[in-house]
C-alpha positions as CSV (number, residue, x, y, z in Angstrom):
1,N,15.8,0.8,-67.6
2,L,14.4,1.6,-64.2
3,S,10.7,1.8,-63.5
4,S,9.2,5.1,-62.5
5,Y,9.0,4.0,-58.9
6,N,12.7,3.0,-58.8
7,Q,13.6,6.4,-60.3
8,I,11.5,8.2,-57.8
9,L,13.1,6.4,-54.9
10,L,16.6,7.1,-56.4
11,D,15.7,10.8,-56.7
12,I,14.6,10.8,-53.0
13,K,17.8,9.0,-52.0
14,N,19.9,11.5,-54.0
15,T,17.9,14.5,-52.7
16,L,18.3,13.4,-49.1
17,G,21.9,12.5,-49.6
18,L,21.5,9.1,-48.2
19,G,24.0,6.4,-48.8
20,T,23.7,2.7,-48.5
21,I,24.6,2.7,-44.8
22,E,22.1,5.3,-44.0
23,L,19.4,3.4,-45.8
24,V,20.3,0.2,-43.9
25,I,20.2,2.2,-40.6
26,L,16.8,3.7,-41.7
27,F,15.5,0.2,-42.5
28,F,16.5,-1.3,-39.2
29,S,15.2,1.8,-37.4
30,L,11.8,1.2,-39.1
31,Q,12.0,-2.4,-38.1
32,I,12.6,-1.5,-34.5
33,A,9.7,0.9,-34.6
34,K,7.5,-1.8,-36.1
35,L,8.5,-4.2,-33.3
36,F,7.7,-1.6,-30.7
37,V,4.3,-1.0,-32.2
38,T,3.6,-4.7,-32.5
39,H,4.6,-5.2,-28.9
40,L,2.3,-2.5,-27.7
41,S,-0.5,-3.9,-29.8
42,E,0.1,-7.4,-28.3
43,I,-0.1,-5.9,-24.8
44,L,-3.5,-4.3,-25.7
45,L,-4.6,-7.5,-27.3
46,F,-3.7,-9.4,-24.2
47,K,-5.8,-7.0,-22.0
48,K,-8.8,-7.3,-24.4
49,T,-8.5,-11.1,-24.5
50,F,-8.3,-11.2,-20.7
51,S,-11.4,-9.0,-20.5
52,I,-13.3,-11.2,-22.9
53,N,-12.2,-14.3,-20.9
54,Q,-13.5,-12.7,-17.7
55,K,-16.8,-11.7,-19.3
56,I,-17.4,-15.3,-20.5
57,Q,-16.5,-16.7,-17.1
58,N,-18.8,-14.2,-15.3
59,T,-21.7,-15.1,-17.7
60,I,-21.2,-18.8,-17.0
61,I,-21.0,-18.2,-13.2
62,K,-24.2,-16.1,-13.3
63,Y,-25.9,-18.9,-15.3
64,L,-24.8,-21.5,-12.8
65,I,-26.1,-19.3,-9.9
66,D,-29.5,-18.8,-11.6
67,I,-30.2,-22.4,-12.4
68,K,-32.3,-24.6,-10.1
69,W,-30.5,-26.4,-7.3
70,I,-31.6,-29.8,-8.5
71,D,-30.2,-29.0,-12.0
72,F,-27.0,-27.7,-10.4
73,L,-26.5,-31.0,-8.6
74,K,-26.8,-32.9,-11.9
75,T,-23.9,-31.0,-13.4
76,S,-20.5,-32.5,-12.6
77,T,-18.0,-30.3,-10.9
78,G,-15.3,-31.5,-13.4
79,K,-17.5,-30.2,-16.3
80,I,-17.9,-26.8,-14.6
81,N,-14.2,-26.6,-13.8
82,N,-13.2,-27.5,-17.4
83,L,-15.7,-25.0,-18.7
84,L,-14.3,-22.2,-16.6
85,S,-10.6,-23.0,-16.6
86,Q,-10.0,-24.4,-20.1
87,D,-12.8,-23.7,-22.5
88,T,-13.2,-20.0,-21.8
89,P,-9.6,-19.2,-22.5
90,K,-9.8,-21.2,-25.7
91,A,-12.9,-19.2,-26.7
92,S,-11.3,-15.8,-25.9
93,N,-8.1,-16.8,-27.8
94,V,-10.1,-17.0,-31.0
95,F,-10.4,-13.2,-30.9
96,K,-6.6,-13.0,-30.3
97,L,-5.8,-15.3,-33.2
98,L,-8.0,-13.3,-35.5
99,C,-6.5,-10.0,-34.5
100,M,-2.9,-11.3,-34.8
101,G,-3.7,-12.9,-38.2
102,M,-5.1,-9.6,-39.5
103,N,-2.1,-7.7,-38.1
104,Y,0.4,-10.0,-39.9
105,L,-1.6,-10.0,-43.1
106,I,-1.6,-6.2,-43.2
107,F,2.2,-6.1,-42.6
108,I,2.8,-8.8,-45.3
109,I,0.6,-6.9,-47.8
110,I,2.3,-3.5,-47.1
111,Y,5.8,-5.0,-47.3
112,S,5.0,-7.0,-50.5
113,F,3.6,-4.1,-52.4
114,G,6.4,-1.8,-51.2
115,L,9.1,-4.3,-52.2
116,F,7.5,-5.2,-55.5
117,F,7.5,-1.5,-56.5
118,I,11.0,-1.0,-55.4
119,S,12.6,-4.1,-56.9
120,F,11.4,-7.5,-58.0
121,K,14.8,-9.0,-57.1
122,A,14.6,-7.5,-53.6
123,T,11.1,-9.0,-53.2
124,V,12.3,-12.5,-54.2
125,I,15.2,-12.2,-51.7
126,V,13.0,-11.1,-48.9
127,I,10.5,-13.9,-49.6
128,I,13.3,-16.5,-49.5
129,F,14.6,-15.0,-46.3
130,S,11.2,-14.9,-44.8
131,I,10.5,-18.5,-45.7
132,L,13.9,-19.6,-44.2
133,T,13.2,-17.5,-41.0
134,F,9.7,-19.1,-40.7
135,L,11.2,-22.6,-41.1
136,I,13.9,-21.9,-38.4
137,L,11.3,-20.4,-36.0
138,R,9.0,-23.3,-36.6
139,F,11.8,-25.7,-35.7
140,F,12.6,-23.8,-32.5
141,S,8.9,-23.5,-31.7
142,K,8.4,-27.3,-31.9
143,F,11.6,-27.8,-29.9
144,T,10.5,-25.4,-27.1
145,Y,7.0,-26.9,-27.1
146,S,8.3,-30.4,-26.7
147,S,10.8,-29.2,-24.0
148,G,7.9,-27.5,-22.1
149,K,5.8,-30.7,-22.4
150,K,8.7,-32.8,-21.0
151,I,9.1,-30.3,-18.1
152,T,5.4,-30.4,-17.4
153,K,5.4,-34.2,-17.4
154,S,8.4,-34.4,-15.1
155,S,6.9,-31.9,-12.7
156,K,3.7,-34.0,-12.3
């Protein structure tokens, strides 16, 4: 006994004359389109994050220019350098992380609801596949991070 959503989807499939291969091609085409949109959004997000970073650095520099000379001499150059080169990118990356988190959360919600209405079994399979993919990517992420750290240490 199919739910009404499954019946509607089957009716659409039969009306359009789509077979399994066409549905698989449609699915992968939609995934490619999603990747393209995600890539473009990451480019825009990078530009906005860079802009925020520049604004924070400019504000700090203007503050340093406006302070009294005697107070400027009391401030260590290392502290100023760390503030401009390390702390401002960290502060601007908070915006990037929030935007990316919201983006992924929206995708997860859309896919979860869509899959749940189509088929509970498909939802379970996709969740298992997603968890496996996440674990594999996490392993490779740690591996590349440690490799990059070793390369950085050896280059010093």
